[in-house]
All heavy atoms as TSV, in Angstrom:
chain	resi	resn	atom	element	x	y	z
A	1	MET	N	N	107.401	112.429	68.320
A	1	MET	CA	C	106.154	112.038	68.936
A	1	MET	C	C	106.285	110.616	69.496
A	1	MET	O	O	106.860	109.741	68.867
A	1	MET	CB	C	105.029	112.103	67.908
A	1	MET	CG	C	103.706	111.630	68.466
A	1	MET	SD	S	102.372	111.807	67.284
A	1	MET	CE	C	101.494	113.108	68.075
A	2	VAL	N	N	105.761	110.417	70.681
A	2	VAL	CA	C	105.812	109.129	71.346
A	2	VAL	C	C	104.600	108.302	70.924
A	2	VAL	O	O	103.482	108.801	70.869
A	2	VAL	CB	C	105.819	109.309	72.873
A	2	VAL	CG1	C	105.841	107.977	73.570
A	2	VAL	CG2	C	107.000	110.166	73.306
A	3	SER	N	N	104.824	107.026	70.642
A	3	SER	CA	C	103.733	106.155	70.214
A	3	SER	C	C	102.906	105.694	71.409
A	3	SER	O	O	103.347	105.759	72.566
A	3	SER	CB	C	104.288	104.934	69.483
A	3	SER	OG	O	104.938	104.081	70.406
A	4	LYS	N	N	101.707	105.210	71.137
A	4	LYS	CA	C	100.859	104.652	72.195
A	4	LYS	C	C	101.552	103.468	72.848
A	4	LYS	O	O	101.486	103.294	74.056
A	4	LYS	CB	C	99.510	104.216	71.633
A	4	LYS	CG	C	98.589	105.356	71.308
A	4	LYS	CD	C	97.258	104.840	70.815
A	4	LYS	CE	C	96.335	105.995	70.467
A	4	LYS	NZ	N	95.048	105.521	69.954
A	5	SER	N	N	102.211	102.675	72.045
A	5	SER	CA	C	102.929	101.522	72.573
A	5	SER	C	C	103.989	101.944	73.582
A	5	SER	O	O	104.115	101.364	74.658
A	5	SER	CB	C	103.568	100.747	71.421
A	5	SER	OG	O	104.330	99.680	71.889
A	6	GLU	N	N	104.753	102.976	73.254
A	6	GLU	CA	C	105.782	103.466	74.168
A	6	GLU	C	C	105.164	104.023	75.446
A	6	GLU	O	O	105.695	103.799	76.543
A	6	GLU	CB	C	106.619	104.548	73.484
A	6	GLU	CG	C	107.501	104.009	72.369
A	6	GLU	CD	C	108.135	105.107	71.552
A	6	GLU	OE1	O	107.407	106.030	71.127
A	6	GLU	OE2	O	109.363	105.038	71.343
A	7	CYS	N	N	104.043	104.720	75.325
A	7	CYS	CA	C	103.360	105.263	76.505
A	7	CYS	C	C	102.897	104.153	77.436
A	7	CYS	O	O	103.086	104.222	78.652
A	7	CYS	CB	C	102.165	106.118	76.087
A	7	CYS	SG	S	102.624	107.668	75.300
A	8	VAL	N	N	102.291	103.134	76.873
A	8	VAL	CA	C	101.824	102.009	77.686
A	8	VAL	C	C	103.003	101.329	78.369
A	8	VAL	O	O	102.944	100.985	79.556
A	8	VAL	CB	C	101.012	101.007	76.835
A	8	VAL	CG1	C	100.729	99.734	77.601
A	8	VAL	CG2	C	99.707	101.649	76.372
A	9	ASP	N	N	104.093	101.150	77.639
A	9	ASP	CA	C	105.272	100.519	78.227
A	9	ASP	C	C	105.839	101.345	79.380
A	9	ASP	O	O	106.211	100.802	80.420
A	9	ASP	CB	C	106.348	100.287	77.165
A	9	ASP	CG	C	106.001	99.155	76.212
A	9	ASP	OD1	O	105.131	98.325	76.547
A	9	ASP	OD2	O	106.593	99.118	75.124
A	10	VAL	N	N	105.888	102.656	79.219
A	10	VAL	CA	C	106.413	103.539	80.282
A	10	VAL	C	C	105.537	103.452	81.530
A	10	VAL	O	O	106.040	103.295	82.652
A	10	VAL	CB	C	106.524	105.001	79.784
A	10	VAL	CG1	C	106.742	105.957	80.946
A	10	VAL	CG2	C	107.651	105.124	78.776
A	11	ILE	N	N	104.220	103.534	81.359
A	11	ILE	CA	C	103.312	103.463	82.507
A	11	ILE	C	C	103.380	102.092	83.165
A	11	ILE	O	O	103.405	101.981	84.397
A	11	ILE	CB	C	101.866	103.798	82.081
A	11	ILE	CG1	C	101.783	105.244	81.595
A	11	ILE	CG2	C	100.888	103.539	83.217
A	11	ILE	CD1	C	102.185	106.288	82.614
A	12	SER	N	N	103.430	101.050	82.373
A	12	SER	CA	C	103.526	99.691	82.917
A	12	SER	C	C	104.776	99.521	83.756
A	12	SER	O	O	104.733	98.988	84.865
A	12	SER	CB	C	103.520	98.653	81.788
A	12	SER	OG	O	102.333	98.693	81.075
A	13	ARG	N	N	105.894	99.972	83.222
A	13	ARG	CA	C	107.160	99.862	83.978
A	13	ARG	C	C	107.105	100.685	85.257
A	13	ARG	O	O	107.558	100.242	86.320
A	13	ARG	CB	C	108.329	100.304	83.109
A	13	ARG	CG	C	108.814	99.239	82.152
A	13	ARG	CD	C	110.160	99.591	81.529
A	13	ARG	NE	N	110.113	100.824	80.758
A	13	ARG	CZ	C	109.783	100.904	79.480
A	13	ARG	NH1	N	109.472	99.818	78.821
A	13	ARG	NH2	N	109.773	102.062	78.855
A	14	SER	N	N	106.548	101.878	85.174
A	14	SER	CA	C	106.467	102.743	86.345
A	14	SER	C	C	105.581	102.132	87.428
A	14	SER	O	O	105.948	102.127	88.614
A	14	SER	CB	C	105.934	104.115	85.941
A	14	SER	OG	O	105.807	104.941	87.066
A	15	LEU	N	N	104.416	101.638	87.043
A	15	LEU	CA	C	103.534	100.987	88.020
A	15	LEU	C	C	104.220	99.784	88.654
A	15	LEU	O	O	104.172	99.593	89.870
A	15	LEU	CB	C	102.229	100.544	87.352
A	15	LEU	CG	C	101.216	101.637	87.059
A	15	LEU	CD1	C	100.096	101.099	86.169
A	15	LEU	CD2	C	100.653	102.219	88.338
A	16	THR	N	N	104.850	98.980	87.823
A	16	THR	CA	C	105.523	97.784	88.332
A	16	THR	C	C	106.659	98.146	89.264
A	16	THR	O	O	106.763	97.626	90.381
A	16	THR	CB	C	106.048	96.935	87.163
A	16	THR	OG1	O	104.940	96.541	86.355
A	16	THR	CG2	C	106.770	95.699	87.660
A	17	ARG	N	N	107.509	99.054	88.829
A	17	ARG	CA	C	108.686	99.431	89.614
A	17	ARG	C	C	108.309	100.105	90.930
A	17	ARG	O	O	108.861	99.798	91.983
A	17	ARG	CB	C	109.570	100.370	88.787
A	17	ARG	CG	C	110.880	100.751	89.447
A	17	ARG	CD	C	111.725	101.625	88.545
A	17	ARG	NE	N	111.322	101.351	87.180
A	17	ARG	CZ	C	111.158	102.246	86.206
A	17	ARG	NH1	N	111.419	103.436	86.372
A	17	ARG	NH2	N	110.738	101.941	85.024
A	18	ASN	N	N	107.368	101.041	90.884
A	18	ASN	CA	C	107.088	101.858	92.058
A	18	ASN	C	C	105.999	101.317	92.974
A	18	ASN	O	O	106.043	101.556	94.180
A	18	ASN	CB	C	106.707	103.276	91.613
A	18	ASN	CG	C	107.849	103.959	90.914
A	18	ASN	OD1	O	108.966	103.948	91.394
A	18	ASN	ND2	N	107.589	104.527	89.759
A	19	TYR	N	N	105.030	100.618	92.436
A	19	TYR	CA	C	103.869	100.200	93.230
A	19	TYR	C	C	103.736	98.690	93.423
A	19	TYR	O	O	103.077	98.249	94.349
A	19	TYR	CB	C	102.573	100.707	92.583
A	19	TYR	CG	C	102.436	102.198	92.625
A	19	TYR	CD1	C	102.870	102.979	91.570
A	19	TYR	CD2	C	101.878	102.836	93.724
A	19	TYR	CE1	C	102.745	104.360	91.600
A	19	TYR	CE2	C	101.751	104.219	93.767
A	19	TYR	CZ	C	102.189	104.969	92.698
A	19	TYR	OH	O	102.064	106.322	92.743
A	20	LEU	N	N	104.322	97.906	92.547
A	20	LEU	CA	C	104.079	96.463	92.591
A	20	LEU	C	C	105.328	95.643	92.887
A	20	LEU	O	O	105.291	94.417	92.825
A	20	LEU	CB	C	103.464	96.007	91.249
A	20	LEU	CG	C	102.194	96.752	90.832
A	20	LEU	CD1	C	101.756	96.321	89.437
A	20	LEU	CD2	C	101.075	96.535	91.833
A	21	THR	N	N	106.429	96.294	93.235
A	21	THR	CA	C	107.676	95.596	93.525
A	21	THR	C	C	107.947	95.605	95.031
A	21	THR	O	O	108.082	96.678	95.625
A	21	THR	CB	C	108.853	96.263	92.778
A	21	THR	OG1	O	108.586	96.225	91.380
A	21	THR	CG2	C	110.164	95.552	93.070
A	22	PRO	N	N	108.022	94.417	95.650
A	22	PRO	CA	C	108.297	94.358	97.090
A	22	PRO	C	C	109.580	95.115	97.442
A	22	PRO	O	O	110.558	95.083	96.701
A	22	PRO	CB	C	108.458	92.858	97.346
A	22	PRO	CG	C	107.662	92.215	96.265
A	22	PRO	CD	C	107.848	93.094	95.058
A	23	GLY	N	N	109.517	95.827	98.555
A	23	GLY	CA	C	110.669	96.583	99.023
A	23	GLY	C	C	110.681	98.036	98.578
A	23	GLY	O	O	111.422	98.839	99.134
A	24	ARG	N	N	109.895	98.376	97.589
A	24	ARG	CA	C	109.827	99.769	97.137
A	24	ARG	C	C	108.951	100.570	98.094
A	24	ARG	O	O	108.055	100.034	98.742
A	24	ARG	CB	C	109.274	99.859	95.707
A	24	ARG	CG	C	110.097	99.136	94.660
A	24	ARG	CD	C	111.520	99.651	94.572
A	24	ARG	NE	N	111.573	101.015	94.108
A	24	ARG	CZ	C	112.292	101.443	93.110
A	24	ARG	NH1	N	113.058	100.621	92.433
A	24	ARG	NH2	N	112.270	102.708	92.763
A	25	SER	N	N	109.191	101.866	98.172
A	25	SER	CA	C	108.498	102.688	99.162
A	25	SER	C	C	106.982	102.779	98.945
A	25	SER	O	O	106.243	102.988	99.905
A	25	SER	CB	C	109.094	104.090	99.188
A	25	SER	OG	O	108.903	104.736	97.946
A	26	LEU	N	N	106.499	102.617	97.734
A	26	LEU	CA	C	105.065	102.715	97.462
A	26	LEU	C	C	104.382	101.349	97.373
A	26	LEU	O	O	103.195	101.265	97.083
A	26	LEU	CB	C	104.830	103.483	96.152
A	26	LEU	CG	C	105.369	104.914	96.136
A	26	LEU	CD1	C	105.186	105.535	94.765
A	26	LEU	CD2	C	104.713	105.759	97.206
A	27	TYR	N	N	105.133	100.279	97.646
A	27	TYR	CA	C	104.589	98.926	97.528
A	27	TYR	C	C	103.514	98.649	98.580
A	27	TYR	O	O	103.689	98.951	99.755
A	27	TYR	CB	C	105.711	97.902	97.678
A	27	TYR	CG	C	105.241	96.471	97.631
A	27	TYR	CD1	C	104.929	95.881	96.427
A	27	TYR	CD2	C	105.116	95.728	98.795
A	27	TYR	CE1	C	104.496	94.571	96.364
A	27	TYR	CE2	C	104.684	94.413	98.751
A	27	TYR	CZ	C	104.379	93.842	97.532
A	27	TYR	OH	O	103.949	92.540	97.478
A	28	LYS	N	N	102.398	98.114	98.130
A	28	LYS	CA	C	101.340	97.634	99.030
A	28	LYS	C	C	101.152	96.133	98.843
A	28	LYS	O	O	100.988	95.398	99.798
A	28	LYS	CB	C	100.007	98.326	98.730
A	28	LYS	CG	C	99.994	99.793	99.046
A	28	LYS	CD	C	99.854	100.020	100.514
A	28	LYS	CE	C	99.652	101.491	100.805
A	28	LYS	NZ	N	99.891	101.836	102.160
A	29	SER	N	N	101.103	95.691	97.600
A	29	SER	CA	C	100.989	94.277	97.251
A	29	SER	C	C	101.235	94.143	95.755
A	29	SER	O	O	101.542	95.114	95.089
A	29	SER	CB	C	99.607	93.728	97.609
A	29	SER	OG	O	98.640	94.114	96.647
A	30	LYS	N	N	101.089	92.951	95.237
A	30	LYS	CA	C	101.288	92.704	93.810
A	30	LYS	C	C	100.064	93.077	92.988
A	30	LYS	O	O	100.015	92.818	91.804
A	30	LYS	CB	C	101.624	91.230	93.559
A	30	LYS	CG	C	103.013	90.854	93.934
A	30	LYS	CD	C	103.946	91.330	92.851
A	30	LYS	CE	C	105.336	90.776	93.023
A	30	LYS	NZ	N	106.218	91.294	92.001
A	31	ARG	N	N	99.044	93.681	93.593
A	31	ARG	CA	C	97.804	94.017	92.887
A	31	ARG	C	C	97.651	95.526	92.764
A	31	ARG	O	O	97.807	96.258	93.735
A	31	ARG	CB	C	96.615	93.439	93.632
A	31	ARG	CG	C	96.661	91.914	93.681
A	31	ARG	CD	C	95.521	91.348	94.458
A	31	ARG	NE	N	94.288	91.967	94.000
A	31	ARG	CZ	C	93.206	92.105	94.756
A	31	ARG	NH1	N	93.198	91.666	95.988
A	31	ARG	NH2	N	92.119	92.664	94.286
A	32	ILE	N	N	97.304	95.982	91.571
A	32	ILE	CA	C	97.115	97.409	91.332
A	32	ILE	C	C	95.952	97.964	92.159
A	32	ILE	O	O	95.938	99.121	92.546
A	32	ILE	CB	C	96.939	97.694	89.829
A	32	ILE	CG1	C	97.184	99.165	89.556
A	32	ILE	CG2	C	95.617	97.221	89.314
A	32	ILE	CD1	C	97.313	99.498	88.099
A	33	THR	N	N	94.987	97.115	92.482
A	33	THR	CA	C	93.852	97.530	93.317
A	33	THR	C	C	94.339	98.007	94.679
A	33	THR	O	O	93.836	98.987	95.218
A	33	THR	CB	C	92.859	96.368	93.485
A	33	THR	OG1	O	92.410	95.979	92.185
A	33	THR	CG2	C	91.671	96.757	94.325
A	34	ASP	N	N	95.332	97.349	95.238
A	34	ASP	CA	C	95.858	97.743	96.544
A	34	ASP	C	C	96.654	99.047	96.459
A	34	ASP	O	O	96.641	99.844	97.395
A	34	ASP	CB	C	96.710	96.629	97.133
A	34	ASP	CG	C	95.873	95.404	97.453
A	34	ASP	OD1	O	94.698	95.568	97.834
A	34	ASP	OD2	O	96.374	94.276	97.286
A	35	ALA	N	N	97.329	99.275	95.352
A	35	ALA	CA	C	98.018	100.556	95.160
A	35	ALA	C	C	96.994	101.682	95.104
A	35	ALA	O	O	97.208	102.765	95.645
A	35	ALA	CB	C	98.845	100.529	93.877
A	36	ASN	N	N	95.881	101.435	94.477
A	36	ASN	CA	C	94.811	102.433	94.372
A	36	ASN	C	C	94.326	102.870	95.747
A	36	ASN	O	O	94.129	104.052	95.992
A	36	ASN	CB	C	93.648	101.858	93.564
A	36	ASN	CG	C	92.512	102.842	93.386
A	36	ASN	OD1	O	92.641	103.815	92.676
A	36	ASN	ND2	N	91.406	102.599	94.062
A	37	LYS	N	N	94.159	101.948	96.651
A	37	LYS	CA	C	93.627	102.258	97.983
A	37	LYS	C	C	94.513	103.240	98.744
A	37	LYS	O	O	94.031	104.048	99.515
A	37	LYS	CB	C	93.464	100.974	98.791
A	37	LYS	CG	C	92.377	100.084	98.279
A	37	LYS	CD	C	92.346	98.774	99.048
A	37	LYS	CE	C	91.364	97.811	98.439
A	37	LYS	NZ	N	91.434	96.482	99.035
A	38	GLY	N	N	95.802	103.166	98.515
A	38	GLY	CA	C	96.708	103.995	99.289
A	38	GLY	C	C	97.137	105.295	98.648
A	38	GLY	O	O	97.571	106.202	99.345
A	39	TYR	N	N	97.005	105.411	97.335
A	39	TYR	CA	C	97.640	106.545	96.682
A	39	TYR	C	C	96.788	107.339	95.699
A	39	TYR	O	O	97.158	108.449	95.362
A	39	TYR	CB	C	98.912	106.081	95.970
A	39	TYR	CG	C	99.859	105.431	96.929
A	39	TYR	CD1	C	100.024	104.060	96.956
A	39	TYR	CD2	C	100.560	106.196	97.859
A	39	TYR	CE1	C	100.877	103.453	97.868
A	39	TYR	CE2	C	101.409	105.609	98.766
A	39	TYR	CZ	C	101.568	104.240	98.761
A	39	TYR	OH	O	102.390	103.656	99.660
A	40	ALA	N	N	95.709	106.798	95.218
A	40	ALA	CA	C	94.923	107.502	94.191
A	40	ALA	C	C	93.789	108.299	94.817
A	40	ALA	O	O	93.156	107.854	95.776
A	40	ALA	CB	C	94.364	106.511	93.184
A	41	ALA	N	N	93.522	109.476	94.262
A	41	ALA	CA	C	92.420	110.304	94.753
A	41	ALA	C	C	91.068	109.717	94.374
A	41	ALA	O	O	90.087	109.899	95.080
A	41	ALA	CB	C	92.541	111.715	94.184
A	42	SER	N	N	91.027	108.990	93.277
A	42	SER	CA	C	89.781	108.393	92.798
A	42	SER	C	C	89.695	106.938	93.244
A	42	SER	O	O	90.655	106.181	93.115
A	42	SER	CB	C	89.727	108.447	91.270
A	42	SER	OG	O	88.676	107.657	90.786
A	43	SER	N	N	88.545	106.543	93.724
A	43	SER	CA	C	88.364	105.150	94.143
A	43	SER	C	C	88.241	104.205	92.955
A	43	SER	O	O	88.257	102.985	93.122
A	43	SER	CB	C	87.122	105.025	95.032
A	43	SER	OG	O	85.965	105.374	94.295
A	44	THR	N	N	88.142	104.752	91.747
A	44	THR	CA	C	88.034	103.912	90.555
A	44	THR	C	C	89.263	104.021	89.649
A	44	THR	O	O	89.261	103.535	88.528
A	44	THR	CB	C	86.773	104.286	89.734
A	44	THR	OG1	O	86.863	105.660	89.348
A	44	THR	CG2	C	85.507	104.043	90.537
A	45	TRP	N	N	90.319	104.634	90.149
A	45	TRP	CA	C	91.536	104.804	89.369
A	45	TRP	C	C	92.067	103.479	88.849
A	45	TRP	O	O	92.425	103.364	87.679
A	45	TRP	CB	C	92.593	105.505	90.224
A	45	TRP	CG	C	93.955	105.552	89.606
A	45	TRP	CD1	C	94.411	106.471	88.717
A	45	TRP	CD2	C	95.036	104.645	89.837
A	45	TRP	NE1	N	95.715	106.197	88.383
A	45	TRP	CE2	C	96.111	105.076	89.054
A	45	TRP	CE3	C	95.200	103.505	90.627
A	45	TRP	CZ2	C	97.337	104.416	89.044
A	45	TRP	CZ3	C	96.401	102.849	90.615
A	45	TRP	CH2	C	97.460	103.317	89.835
A	46	ASP	N	N	92.130	102.471	89.695
A	46	ASP	CA	C	92.683	101.185	89.275
A	46	ASP	C	C	91.873	100.568	88.138
A	46	ASP	O	O	92.433	100.040	87.183
A	46	ASP	CB	C	92.789	100.220	90.451
A	46	ASP	CG	C	91.460	99.961	91.131
A	46	ASP	OD1	O	90.598	100.861	91.164
A	46	ASP	OD2	O	91.281	98.843	91.647
A	47	ASN	N	N	90.561	100.669	88.215
A	47	ASN	CA	C	89.719	100.134	87.143
A	47	ASN	C	C	89.949	100.881	85.838
A	47	ASN	O	O	90.003	100.274	84.766
A	47	ASN	CB	C	88.239	100.205	87.517
A	47	ASN	CG	C	87.890	99.268	88.645
A	47	ASN	OD1	O	88.465	98.197	88.761
A	47	ASN	ND2	N	86.969	99.683	89.480
A	48	LYS	N	N	90.089	102.197	85.924
A	48	LYS	CA	C	90.330	103.001	84.720
A	48	LYS	C	C	91.680	102.658	84.103
A	48	LYS	O	O	91.808	102.518	82.884
A	48	LYS	CB	C	90.263	104.481	85.043
A	48	LYS	CG	C	88.872	104.958	85.406
A	48	LYS	CD	C	88.893	106.405	85.866
A	48	LYS	CE	C	87.551	106.830	86.405
A	48	LYS	NZ	N	87.597	108.181	86.986
A	49	VAL	N	N	92.702	102.522	84.931
A	49	VAL	CA	C	94.027	102.172	84.431
A	49	VAL	C	C	93.987	100.805	83.747
A	49	VAL	O	O	94.451	100.655	82.619
A	49	VAL	CB	C	95.081	102.176	85.565
A	49	VAL	CG1	C	96.384	101.543	85.093
A	49	VAL	CG2	C	95.326	103.586	86.053
A	50	CYS	N	N	93.415	99.834	84.412
A	50	CYS	CA	C	93.349	98.490	83.830
A	50	CYS	C	C	92.526	98.479	82.548
A	50	CYS	O	O	92.926	97.864	81.555
A	50	CYS	CB	C	92.778	97.494	84.837
A	50	CYS	SG	S	93.894	97.125	86.188
A	51	ARG	N	N	91.398	99.142	82.552
A	51	ARG	CA	C	90.533	99.177	81.364
A	51	ARG	C	C	91.246	99.853	80.192
A	51	ARG	O	O	91.269	99.327	79.077
A	51	ARG	CB	C	89.229	99.887	81.679
A	51	ARG	CG	C	88.240	99.880	80.517
A	51	ARG	CD	C	86.909	100.524	80.856
A	51	ARG	NE	N	87.073	101.912	81.299
A	51	ARG	CZ	C	86.795	102.356	82.533
A	51	ARG	NH1	N	86.321	101.532	83.452
A	51	ARG	NH2	N	86.981	103.623	82.855
A	52	ASN	N	N	91.849	101.015	80.437
A	52	ASN	CA	C	92.531	101.722	79.350
A	52	ASN	C	C	93.747	100.962	78.841
A	52	ASN	O	O	93.975	100.877	77.639
A	52	ASN	CB	C	92.933	103.124	79.787
A	52	ASN	CG	C	91.751	104.052	79.880
A	52	ASN	OD1	O	90.791	103.910	79.132
A	52	ASN	ND2	N	91.815	105.008	80.784
A	53	MET	N	N	94.526	100.405	79.737
A	53	MET	CA	C	95.699	99.662	79.302
A	53	MET	C	C	95.302	98.396	78.552
A	53	MET	O	O	95.940	98.029	77.565
A	53	MET	CB	C	96.619	99.372	80.477
A	53	MET	CG	C	97.267	100.654	80.986
A	53	MET	SD	S	98.431	100.399	82.300
A	53	MET	CE	C	99.788	99.693	81.384
A	54	THR	N	N	94.259	97.739	79.006
A	54	THR	CA	C	93.770	96.559	78.284
A	54	THR	C	C	93.320	96.951	76.883
A	54	THR	O	O	93.632	96.271	75.901
A	54	THR	CB	C	92.619	95.894	79.055
A	54	THR	OG1	O	93.117	95.463	80.326
A	54	THR	CG2	C	92.083	94.693	78.310
A	55	ARG	N	N	92.602	98.052	76.782
A	55	ARG	CA	C	92.128	98.522	75.472
A	55	ARG	C	C	93.313	98.886	74.572
A	55	ARG	O	O	93.367	98.477	73.412
A	55	ARG	CB	C	91.222	99.734	75.646
A	55	ARG	CG	C	90.643	100.243	74.340
A	55	ARG	CD	C	89.523	101.235	74.568
A	55	ARG	NE	N	89.806	102.226	75.591
A	55	ARG	CZ	C	90.198	103.480	75.340
A	55	ARG	NH1	N	90.318	103.895	74.106
A	55	ARG	NH2	N	90.429	104.316	76.334
A	56	TYR	N	N	94.286	99.611	75.096
A	56	TYR	CA	C	95.437	99.995	74.281
A	56	TYR	C	C	96.235	98.773	73.834
A	56	TYR	O	O	96.655	98.670	72.697
A	56	TYR	CB	C	96.349	100.961	75.030
A	56	TYR	CG	C	95.719	102.292	75.315
A	56	TYR	CD1	C	96.070	103.022	76.432
A	56	TYR	CD2	C	94.748	102.831	74.466
A	56	TYR	CE1	C	95.493	104.252	76.708
A	56	TYR	CE2	C	94.171	104.062	74.744
A	56	TYR	CZ	C	94.543	104.758	75.855
A	56	TYR	OH	O	93.973	105.968	76.119
A	57	TYR	N	N	96.442	97.853	74.761
A	57	TYR	CA	C	97.178	96.649	74.395
A	57	TYR	C	C	96.422	95.820	73.366
A	57	TYR	O	O	97.031	95.182	72.519
A	57	TYR	CB	C	97.492	95.786	75.617
A	57	TYR	CG	C	98.861	96.059	76.194
A	57	TYR	CD1	C	99.008	96.486	77.498
A	57	TYR	CD2	C	100.006	95.879	75.439
A	57	TYR	CE1	C	100.260	96.743	78.033
A	57	TYR	CE2	C	101.265	96.128	75.965
A	57	TYR	CZ	C	101.383	96.558	77.257
A	57	TYR	OH	O	102.620	96.801	77.779
A	58	SER	N	N	95.105	95.807	73.437
A	58	SER	CA	C	94.349	95.036	72.446
A	58	SER	C	C	94.538	95.617	71.053
A	58	SER	O	O	94.440	94.896	70.062
A	58	SER	CB	C	92.867	94.977	72.807
A	58	SER	OG	O	92.249	96.232	72.614
A	59	ILE	N	N	94.852	96.886	70.996
A	59	ILE	CA	C	95.098	97.538	69.716
A	59	ILE	C	C	96.537	97.318	69.260
A	59	ILE	O	O	96.800	97.002	68.105
A	59	ILE	CB	C	94.804	99.049	69.819
A	59	ILE	CG1	C	93.306	99.278	70.071
A	59	ILE	CG2	C	95.259	99.789	68.573
A	59	ILE	CD1	C	92.956	100.691	70.486
A	60	ILE	N	N	97.484	97.448	70.174
A	60	ILE	CA	C	98.892	97.450	69.767
A	60	ILE	C	C	99.640	96.145	70.029
A	60	ILE	O	O	100.598	95.843	69.362
A	60	ILE	CB	C	99.648	98.615	70.436
A	60	ILE	CG1	C	99.551	98.534	71.944
A	60	ILE	CG2	C	99.173	99.936	69.905
A	60	ILE	CD1	C	100.308	99.619	72.680
A	61	ARG	N	N	99.196	95.372	71.000
A	61	ARG	CA	C	99.901	94.128	71.323
A	61	ARG	C	C	98.952	93.112	71.954
A	61	ARG	O	O	98.926	92.952	73.180
A	61	ARG	CB	C	101.039	94.389	72.291
A	61	ARG	CG	C	102.172	95.145	71.681
A	61	ARG	CD	C	103.332	95.127	72.619
A	61	ARG	NE	N	104.390	95.946	72.068
A	61	ARG	CZ	C	105.408	96.388	72.754
A	61	ARG	NH1	N	105.521	96.110	74.009
A	61	ARG	NH2	N	106.333	97.119	72.174
A	62	PRO	N	N	98.228	92.383	71.147
A	62	PRO	CA	C	97.246	91.427	71.687
A	62	PRO	C	C	97.833	90.417	72.676
A	62	PRO	O	O	97.162	90.016	73.624
A	62	PRO	CB	C	96.713	90.733	70.437
A	62	PRO	CG	C	96.894	91.733	69.349
A	62	PRO	CD	C	98.156	92.461	69.695
A	63	SER	N	N	99.069	90.045	72.509
A	63	SER	CA	C	99.659	89.038	73.394
A	63	SER	C	C	99.853	89.528	74.827
A	63	SER	O	O	100.049	88.739	75.742
A	63	SER	CB	C	100.997	88.572	72.836
A	63	SER	OG	O	101.916	89.633	72.828
A	64	HIS	N	N	99.747	90.827	75.071
A	64	HIS	CA	C	99.983	91.376	76.408
A	64	HIS	C	C	98.724	91.423	77.274
A	64	HIS	O	O	98.819	91.700	78.465
A	64	HIS	CB	C	100.598	92.769	76.309
A	64	HIS	CG	C	102.017	92.730	75.880
A	64	HIS	ND1	N	102.996	93.445	76.494
A	64	HIS	CD2	C	102.647	92.049	74.900
A	64	HIS	CE1	C	104.151	93.219	75.910
A	64	HIS	NE2	N	103.950	92.372	74.941
A	65	ASN	N	N	97.556	91.169	76.719
A	65	ASN	CA	C	96.328	91.242	77.509
A	65	ASN	C	C	96.346	90.295	78.706
A	65	ASN	O	O	95.888	90.637	79.785
A	65	ASN	CB	C	95.103	90.968	76.630
A	65	ASN	CG	C	94.756	92.173	75.794
A	65	ASN	OD1	O	95.159	93.299	76.093
A	65	ASN	ND2	N	93.989	91.969	74.757
A	66	ALA	N	N	96.890	89.119	78.515
A	66	ALA	CA	C	96.941	88.162	79.618
A	66	ALA	C	C	97.790	88.701	80.766
A	66	ALA	O	O	97.464	88.526	81.940
A	66	ALA	CB	C	97.497	86.838	79.134
A	67	LYS	N	N	98.853	89.409	80.463
A	67	LYS	CA	C	99.706	89.999	81.500
A	67	LYS	C	C	98.964	91.092	82.262
A	67	LYS	O	O	99.093	91.212	83.471
A	67	LYS	CB	C	100.979	90.550	80.877
A	67	LYS	CG	C	101.882	89.473	80.331
A	67	LYS	CD	C	103.109	90.049	79.681
A	67	LYS	CE	C	103.941	88.941	79.068
A	67	LYS	NZ	N	105.116	89.465	78.372
A	68	LEU	N	N	98.194	91.892	81.549
A	68	LEU	CA	C	97.432	92.950	82.218
A	68	LEU	C	C	96.357	92.377	83.132
A	68	LEU	O	O	96.084	92.938	84.191
A	68	LEU	CB	C	96.776	93.867	81.186
A	68	LEU	CG	C	97.703	94.858	80.519
A	68	LEU	CD1	C	96.964	95.617	79.428
A	68	LEU	CD2	C	98.249	95.829	81.537
A	69	GLU	N	N	95.767	91.282	82.763
A	69	GLU	CA	C	94.736	90.670	83.596
A	69	GLU	C	C	95.297	90.279	84.969
A	69	GLU	O	O	94.594	90.319	85.964
A	69	GLU	CB	C	94.138	89.445	82.898
A	69	GLU	CG	C	93.266	89.782	81.720
A	69	GLU	CD	C	92.071	90.638	82.090
A	69	GLU	OE1	O	91.423	90.353	83.110
A	69	GLU	OE2	O	91.799	91.606	81.366
A	70	LYS	N	N	96.571	89.946	85.021
A	70	LYS	CA	C	97.200	89.590	86.299
A	70	LYS	C	C	97.306	90.791	87.246
A	70	LYS	O	O	97.434	90.617	88.447
A	70	LYS	CB	C	98.591	89.005	86.051
A	70	LYS	CG	C	98.541	87.656	85.376
A	70	LYS	CD	C	99.926	87.132	85.153
A	70	LYS	CE	C	99.879	85.812	84.425
A	70	LYS	NZ	N	101.231	85.277	84.162
A	71	LEU	N	N	97.282	92.011	86.714
A	71	LEU	CA	C	97.398	93.212	87.540
A	71	LEU	C	C	96.091	93.580	88.220
A	71	LEU	O	O	96.076	94.373	89.152
A	71	LEU	CB	C	97.859	94.399	86.693
A	71	LEU	CG	C	99.250	94.324	86.127
A	71	LEU	CD1	C	99.525	95.527	85.238
A	71	LEU	CD2	C	100.286	94.235	87.229
A	72	LYS	N	N	94.995	93.041	87.749
A	72	LYS	CA	C	93.687	93.404	88.307
A	72	LYS	C	C	93.488	92.806	89.675
A	72	LYS	O	O	93.967	91.808	90.032
A	72	LYS	CB	C	92.562	92.960	87.382
A	72	LYS	CG	C	92.552	93.758	86.108
A	72	LYS	CD	C	91.392	93.363	85.278
A	72	LYS	CE	C	91.354	94.180	84.014
A	72	LYS	NZ	N	90.264	93.803	83.143
């Protein structure tokens, strides 16, 4: 079974690698909000991702909340 911590890490790496890294095919900018505009079916996807990841990190790794705030 995969832990919540591992799940958050996998999603974080995937978002960073595919959507937030200059030169990648899905890159729009360094902000998850801009990735949402181009690729998500829901106009509130970015808010849900940030909210859920912030909540999960507050449970499993409090020191990471500041890093997640930079993605908003």
